[in-house]
C-alpha positions as a printed NumPy array, in Angstrom:
array([[155.491,  46.419, 120.128],
       [153.116,  47.867, 122.835],
       [149.646,  49.5  , 122.04 ],
       [147.412,  50.834, 124.445],
       [145.133,  47.841, 125.377],
       [146.841,  45.269, 123.19 ],
       [150.262,  43.779, 123.497],
       [151.647,  43.122, 120.065],
       [154.616,  40.668, 119.665],
       [156.755,  40.186, 116.197],
       [154.235,  37.708, 115.157],
       [151.181,  40.189, 115.555],
       [149.93 ,  37.964, 118.23 ],
       [147.294,  40.123, 120.343],
       [146.834,  39.794, 123.887],
       [144.201,  41.804, 125.691],
       [145.575,  43.206, 128.809],
       [143.468,  46.072, 129.644],
       [140.54 ,  48.291, 128.253],
       [141.654,  51.849, 127.047],
       [140.137,  53.811, 124.388],
       [141.995,  53.767, 121.036],
       [140.991,  55.182, 117.441],
       [141.066,  51.566, 115.799],
       [137.835,  50.043, 115.69 ],
       [138.53 ,  46.403, 114.448],
       [140.438,  43.341, 115.36 ],
       [141.334,  40.914, 112.831],
       [141.76 ,  37.209, 114.189],
       [142.954,  34.286, 111.784],
       [142.644,  30.586, 111.841],
       [145.607,  30.385, 114.248],
       [144.129,  32.97 , 117.006],
       [146.376,  35.618, 115.851],
       [145.191,  38.712, 115.786],
       [145.852,  42.423, 114.297],
       [144.111,  45.771, 115.314],
       [142.874,  47.823, 112.27 ],
       [141.394,  51.151, 111.385],
       [138.97 ,  50.146, 108.648],
       [136.076,  52.146, 107.216],
       [133.268,  50.33 , 105.198],
       [135.263,  50.846, 101.674],
       [138.062,  49.086, 103.149],
       [135.991,  46.09 , 104.363],
       [134.372,  45.869, 101.258],
       [137.514,  45.535,  99.493],
       [138.658,  43.012, 101.955],
       [135.488,  40.955, 102.438],
       [132.978,  40.563,  99.167],
       [129.901,  41.859, 101.24 ],
       [127.649,  44.492, 100.17 ],
       [127.232,  48.011, 101.941],
       [123.819,  47.36 , 103.069],
       [124.97 ,  44.398, 104.834],
       [127.599,  46.724, 106.459],
       [124.841,  49.022, 107.725],
       [123.582,  46.459, 110.471],
       [126.968,  46.773, 111.91 ],
       [126.92 ,  50.396, 112.368],
       [126.875,  51.107, 116.185],
       [125.125,  54.699, 115.39 ],
       [122.062,  52.659, 113.674],
       [119.683,  50.736, 115.351],
       [119.228,  47.467, 113.736],
       [117.72 ,  44.085, 115.014],
       [119.763,  41.041, 115.917],
       [120.715,  39.402, 112.691],
       [122.853,  36.389, 111.137],
       [123.346,  36.856, 107.34 ],
       [124.816,  34.12 , 105.163],
       [126.577,  35.566, 102.089],
       [128.532,  33.95 ,  99.41 ],
       [132.104,  34.183, 101.217],
       [130.979,  35.724, 104.47 ],
       [128.565,  35.779, 107.724],
       [127.399,  39.238, 108.872],
       [126.783,  38.876, 112.52 ],
       [124.908,  41.353, 114.356],
       [124.014,  40.078, 117.885],
       [123.902,  42.48 , 120.955],
       [127.476,  44.203, 121.196],
       [129.162,  41.335, 119.165],
       [129.238,  42.817, 115.484],
       [131.657,  40.533, 113.322],
       [132.056,  39.471, 109.816],
       [133.197,  35.665, 109.688],
       [134.953,  34.319, 106.472],
       [136.248,  30.68 , 105.864],
       [139.566,  31.593, 107.638],
       [139.41 ,  35.108, 109.535],
       [137.306,  36.969, 111.792],
       [136.601,  40.797, 111.942],
       [135.118,  42.077, 115.221],
       [133.953,  45.475, 115.735],
       [135.214,  47.446, 118.782],
       [137.431,  44.944, 120.262],
       [138.322,  46.87 , 123.38 ],
       [134.791,  47.19 , 124.39 ],
       [134.012,  45.79 , 127.953],
       [131.546,  43.338, 126.808],
       [133.583,  42.281, 123.727],
       [136.849,  41.657, 125.264],
       [135.791,  38.077, 126.509],
       [134.79 ,  37.127, 123.031],
       [137.84 ,  38.167, 121.534],
       [139.993,  36.319, 124.326],
       [137.801,  33.163, 123.82 ],
       [138.435,  33.313, 120.184],
       [142.014,  33.459, 120.294],
       [142.217,  30.716, 123.051],
       [139.953,  28.42 , 121.31 ],
       [140.808,  28.65 , 117.549],
       [144.178,  27.391, 117.892],
       [143.251,  24.449, 120.113],
       [140.469,  23.428, 117.497],
       [143.092,  23.323, 114.841],
       [145.338,  21.415, 117.063],
       [142.595,  19.148, 117.971],
       [141.881,  18.352, 114.085],
       [145.482,  17.487, 113.395],
       [145.586,  14.993, 116.333],
       [142.58 ,  13.451, 114.923],
       [143.854,  12.994, 111.386],
       [147.028,  11.359, 112.828],
       [144.915,   8.9  , 115.003],
       [142.647,   8.047, 111.972],
       [145.434,   8.048, 109.074],
       [145.979,   4.105, 109.749],
       [142.198,   3.512, 108.566],
       [141.424,   6.42 , 106.381],
       [142.77 ,   8.752, 103.964],
       [143.754,  11.87 , 105.155],
       [141.398,  13.865, 102.772],
       [138.331,  11.73 , 104.149],
       [139.4  ,  12.563, 107.832],
       [139.722,  16.142, 107.024],
       [136.12 ,  16.341, 105.239],
       [134.428,  14.101, 107.883],
       [135.952,  15.126, 111.264],
       [137.462,  18.886, 110.571],
       [134.585,  21.44 , 112.243],
       [134.568,  24.188, 109.57 ],
       [136.259,  27.432, 110.896],
       [133.019,  29.664, 110.64 ],
       [131.283,  27.341, 112.708],
       [133.821,  27.766, 115.334],
       [133.749,  31.185, 115.198],
       [129.98 ,  31.47 , 115.451],
       [129.908,  29.033, 118.082],
       [132.222,  31.261, 120.303],
       [130.072,  34.46 , 119.406],
       [126.955,  32.595, 120.466],
       [128.179,  31.258, 123.695],
       [129.747,  34.871, 124.357],
       [125.953,  36.211, 123.591],
       [124.317,  33.605, 125.635],
       [126.525,  33.81 , 128.657],
       [126.287,  37.572, 128.728],
       [122.459,  37.737, 128.413],
       [122.234,  34.9  , 131.212],
       [124.554,  36.793, 133.496],
       [122.58 ,  39.907, 133.061],
       [119.401,  37.8  , 134.152],
       [121.04 ,  36.525, 137.172],
       [122.093,  39.567, 138.559],
       [118.36 ,  41.01 , 137.989],
       [117.277,  38.21 , 139.636],
       [119.783,  38.484, 142.561],
       [118.531,  42.242, 143.03 ],
       [114.793,  42.031, 141.96 ],
       [113.43 ,  39.001, 144.348],
       [114.607,  40.856, 147.688],
       [113.354,  43.872, 146.544],
       [109.904,  42.509, 145.307],
       [109.845,  40.696, 148.779],
       [110.673,  43.962, 150.943],
       [107.951,  45.743, 148.642],
       [105.438,  43.207, 149.933],
       [106.426,  43.672, 153.581],
       [106.41 ,  47.329, 153.486],
       [104.692,  49.667, 150.715],
       [106.518,  52.757, 150.607],
       [107.792,  55.139, 147.837],
       [111.43 ,  54.119, 147.936],
       [110.595,  50.341, 147.498],
       [108.152,  51.279, 144.721],
       [110.21 ,  53.299, 142.854],
       [113.35 ,  50.766, 143.224],
       [110.735,  47.908, 141.976],
       [109.807,  50.326, 139.009],
       [113.363,  50.638, 137.975],
       [113.82 ,  46.87 , 137.856],
       [110.808,  46.53 , 136.149],
       [112.   ,  48.829, 133.496],
       [115.551,  46.964, 133.216],
       [113.852,  43.807, 133.164],
       [111.609,  44.943, 130.161],
       [114.553,  46.066, 128.157],
       [116.501,  42.941, 128.961],
       [113.415,  40.723, 127.759],
       [113.045,  42.82 , 124.385],
       [116.821,  42.041, 124.041],
       [116.7  ,  38.408, 124.805],
       [113.623,  38.005, 122.681],
       [115.37 ,  39.629, 119.699],
       [118.184,  37.015, 119.734],
       [115.979,  34.131, 120.475],
       [113.609,  35.245, 117.362],
       [116.41 ,  35.515, 115.141],
       [117.946,  31.977, 116.055],
       [114.272,  30.559, 115.87 ],
       [114.041,  32.12 , 112.265],
       [117.088,  30.725, 110.991],
       [116.613,  27.134, 112.568],
       [113.076,  27.156, 110.647],
       [115.006,  27.524, 107.253],
       [117.126,  25.074, 105.84 ],
       [118.362,  27.286, 102.958],
       [119.551,  29.972, 105.394],
       [121.481,  27.619, 107.493],
       [122.951,  26.038, 104.325],
       [124.167,  29.686, 103.484],
       [126.299,  29.823, 106.463],
       [128.497,  26.85 , 105.408],
       [131.057,  28.985, 103.841],
       [133.636,  25.951, 103.369],
       [131.272,  23.834, 101.769],
       [130.265,  26.446,  99.292],
       [133.907,  27.461,  98.408],
       [134.974,  23.504,  97.98 ],
       [131.818,  23.232,  95.534],
       [132.911,  26.326,  93.488],
       [136.659,  25.073,  93.282],
       [135.648,  21.118,  92.718],
       [136.785,  19.682,  89.278],
       [133.245,  18.094,  89.101],
       [131.511,  21.177,  88.823],
       [129.699,  22.192,  85.579],
       [132.436,  24.731,  84.701],
       [135.07 ,  22.173,  84.915],
       [133.314,  19.221,  83.221],
       [134.716,  18.877,  79.57 ],
       [132.092,  19.188,  76.815],
       [133.024,  15.387,  75.36 ],
       [132.339,  13.949,  78.628],
       [128.916,  15.644,  79.206],
       [127.937,  14.894,  75.48 ],
       [129.057,  11.151,  75.534],
       [128.022,   9.632,  78.801],
       [128.637,   6.031,  79.662],
       [127.117,   3.871,  81.782],
       [129.877,   4.168,  84.368],
       [130.234,   7.861,  84.189],
       [126.441,   8.224,  84.879],
       [126.987,   5.701,  87.911],
       [129.871,   7.983,  88.898],
       [127.998,  11.246,  88.673],
       [125.126,   9.904,  90.427],
       [127.248,   8.433,  93.29 ],
       [129.003,  11.705,  93.688],
       [125.731,  13.717,  93.455],
       [124.499,  11.147,  96.285],
       [127.552,  11.836,  98.382],
       [127.351,  15.487,  98.157],
       [123.876,  15.709,  98.909],
       [124.189,  13.46 , 102.205],
       [126.826,  15.607, 103.164],
       [125.174,  18.73 , 102.743],
       [122.169,  16.937, 104.876],
       [124.709,  16.302, 107.546],
       [126.506,  19.422, 107.455],
       [123.097,  21.199, 107.864],
       [122.147,  18.913, 110.412],
       [125.483,  19.551, 112.53 ],
       [124.804,  23.635, 112.32 ],
       [121.267,  22.74 , 113.337],
       [122.387,  21.075, 116.207],
       [124.924,  23.732, 117.422],
       [122.099,  26.54 , 116.878],
       [119.494,  24.381, 118.749],
       [122.015,  24.061, 121.742],
       [122.524,  28.025, 121.899],
       [118.725,  28.488, 121.204],
       [117.862,  26.414, 124.193],
       [120.167,  28.403, 126.428],
       [118.466,  31.502, 125.328],
       [114.966,  30.24 , 125.722],
       [116.274,  29.092, 129.292],
       [117.09 ,  32.828, 129.939],
       [114.02 ,  33.957, 128.454],
       [112.168,  31.449, 130.744],
       [113.698,  33.001, 133.832],
       [112.819,  36.469, 132.597],
       [109.189,  35.382, 132.104],
       [109.092,  33.641, 135.849],
       [110.406,  37.268, 137.16 ],
       [107.89 ,  39.206, 135.188],
       [105.134,  36.779, 136.581],
       [106.673,  37.141, 140.105],
       [106.66 ,  41.137, 139.465],
       [102.833,  40.561, 138.287],
       [101.785,  38.904, 141.308],
       [103.623,  41.549, 143.597],
       [101.675,  44.357, 141.607],
       [ 98.647,  42.193, 142.297],
       [ 99.222,  41.649, 145.856],
       [100.001,  45.346, 146.421],
       [ 96.756,  46.558, 144.621],
       [ 94.794,  44.25 , 146.828],
       [ 96.38 ,  46.008, 149.932],
       [ 95.866,  49.229, 148.481],
       [ 92.167,  48.215, 147.816],
       [ 91.862,  47.038, 151.484],
       [ 93.108,  50.335, 152.892],
       [ 91.186,  52.219, 150.358],
       [ 87.97 ,  50.442, 151.748],
       [ 89.039,  51.085, 155.212],
       [ 89.105,  54.779, 154.803],
       [ 85.823,  54.657, 153.074],
       [ 84.572,  52.976, 156.204],
       [ 86.466,  55.639, 158.535],
       [ 84.802,  58.325, 156.29 ],
       [ 81.433,  56.887, 156.709],
       [ 81.699,  56.822, 160.396],
       [ 82.772,  60.421, 160.454],
       [ 80.073,  61.902, 158.547],
       [ 77.616,  59.818, 160.223],
       [ 78.842,  61.3  , 163.592],
       [ 79.073,  64.723, 161.95 ],
       [ 75.421,  64.651, 161.024],
       [ 74.332,  63.456, 164.531],
       [ 76.402,  66.326, 166.123],
       [ 74.829,  68.925, 163.72 ],
       [ 71.484,  68.066, 164.85 ],
       [ 72.65 ,  68.363, 168.27 ],
       [ 74.161,  71.633, 167.53 ],
       [ 71.036,  72.832, 165.577],
       [ 68.857,  72.167, 168.762],
       [ 71.312,  73.87 , 171.218],
       [ 71.382,  76.932, 168.503],
       [ 67.198,  77.072, 168.617],
       [ 67.293,  77.269, 172.4  ],
       [ 70.237,  79.882, 172.214],
       [ 68.245,  82.377, 170.242],
       [ 67.861,  85.757, 172.188],
       [ 64.398,  85.933, 171.572],
       [ 61.602,  86.194, 174.162],
       [ 59.142,  83.58 , 174.966],
       [ 56.928,  82.937, 177.765],
       [ 57.932,  79.538, 179.148],
       [ 61.48 ,  80.491, 179.339],
       [ 60.699,  81.732, 183.308],
       [ 60.257,  79.275, 185.908],
       [ 61.151,  75.911, 183.732],
       [ 64.955,  75.641, 184.462],
       [ 64.399,  71.873, 184.895],
       [ 63.593,  71.374, 181.29 ],
       [ 67.053,  71.931, 180.562],
       [ 68.363,  68.892, 181.541],
       [ 65.728,  66.865, 179.902],
       [ 66.397,  68.622, 176.537],
       [ 70.159,  67.905, 176.769],
       [ 69.427,  64.044, 177.664],
       [ 66.656,  63.486, 174.91 ],
       [ 68.799,  65.313, 172.209],
       [ 71.926,  63.131, 173.149],
       [ 69.677,  60.009, 172.974],
       [ 68.125,  60.767, 169.833],
       [ 71.364,  61.576, 168.028],
       [ 73.068,  58.252, 169.534],
       [ 70.131,  56.46 , 168.236],
       [ 70.085,  58.259, 164.634],
       [ 74.204,  57.134, 164.645],
       [ 73.426,  53.591, 165.367],
       [ 70.559,  53.344, 163.096],
       [ 72.822,  54.477, 159.973],
       [ 75.759,  52.28 , 161.266],
       [ 73.212,  49.192, 161.541],
       [ 71.577,  49.858, 158.172],
       [ 75.451,  50.258, 156.629],
       [ 76.271,  46.961, 157.979],
       [ 73.311,  45.127, 156.753],
       [ 73.876,  46.348, 153.268],
       [ 77.445,  45.082, 153.756],
       [ 78.859,  48.82 , 153.358],
       [ 81.046,  48.238, 156.3  ],
       [ 82.374,  45.282, 157.914],
       [ 80.992,  43.708, 160.972]])
C-alpha cells in the first residue's frame, strides 16, 4: 500500500521516499525498525504512552519551549530543536516525520535499530559457551531507549554542525570582502549573517545547557533508564513480591543473599548511569565543538567590526582635518574680501586721485597677510596635534 511520502508494505515497513505534505503527524517505530504513520492527538498519545498532558506541551510546535529531555516512569520525552519524540522501552513516536530535517533521523532509526538487535544476538551466541544467556543479555545489550536517544542526539549534533559549517563558508569570505571594501552592500550582508549566527548560537546554547544540566544530575540520568525501571518493577525480589514469612524470619543465608543482590543491583545501576553519562558526554563534546566554532566566528566578526570602526574613525579624522583647512582658507579669503569691499565702496575721499600705484601694493600686502594668517593657523593646529604632520 502506498501513501504520499512513504511506501508501506504488508508488514507495515515504512521507507521514506520523498517529502510531501500529509495530514498524519506522527510515526511509530518499533524495535525492529518497522514504522507506521499515525494521526494522533494528545489524548490518544496519553492513552498509548503513560505521560502527563503537561509533558506533551513541550512537543507542541505552536508553543515555544526550550530544549528538554524528560525522564518519566515509562517514557522519555525529547524536545531538541526540530526533533520532538517520545521514547519507550520498545517503540519511538516522532512528530512530523515528513519534515525536511526529521526525515534523516527517521531513516537512521529504521536503519540502525534492526542492526543493533542483530548485533546483540550475535554477541549472545558467541558468549553462550562461557556465560549464561540471561547474564549476557544484562551485560552486553544496549537498551532500546538509549539506542533511540543516541540516534536523536546524533541527528541534532550533525544538523547543528552542518548549519555552522554552512554559516562559516559564507561568513568568512563576506567578512574579508567587507574588510577590503566597506560598502552598503557588504555591511548589509554581514549584518544578516551576524543575525543568523546569533540565532544559531542561541539554539546551540539551549541544547548544550540541557545536556550539561542532565550530566550534572545522576538522578535525572537514572530516570532515563526505562529498561532498568521496568526490570526492577517486574523483579520477583521486589518488596511487593517478597513473602511475609521471608521478611519476618531472615536467616544468615537470606541476609547474605539479599546483601549480595542489593550490591549487584547498585553496581549495575552505577554502571548503567556511567554508560549513559559516557553517551551524553560524547554528544555534549560535539555540541561544545560546534559552540566553539560559533564563538570563533563571533570573535572574527567582532574583530572585523573593530577594524571597520577604526577605518571609519580614521576617515572621520581626515574629514575633520579637511574641514579645518577649508575653514582656515575661508577665513583668510573673507579678510581679503573685506579689504576689497572697503576700497570698493562708492565714497569720495581725497587720496583716491593720483595714487594709482598704491593699488598693487594693497593687493600684494593683503595677499601676503592672508597667506601668513593661514600658515599661522595650520602651524598652530599641527603644534597642538589637531592635524597630522
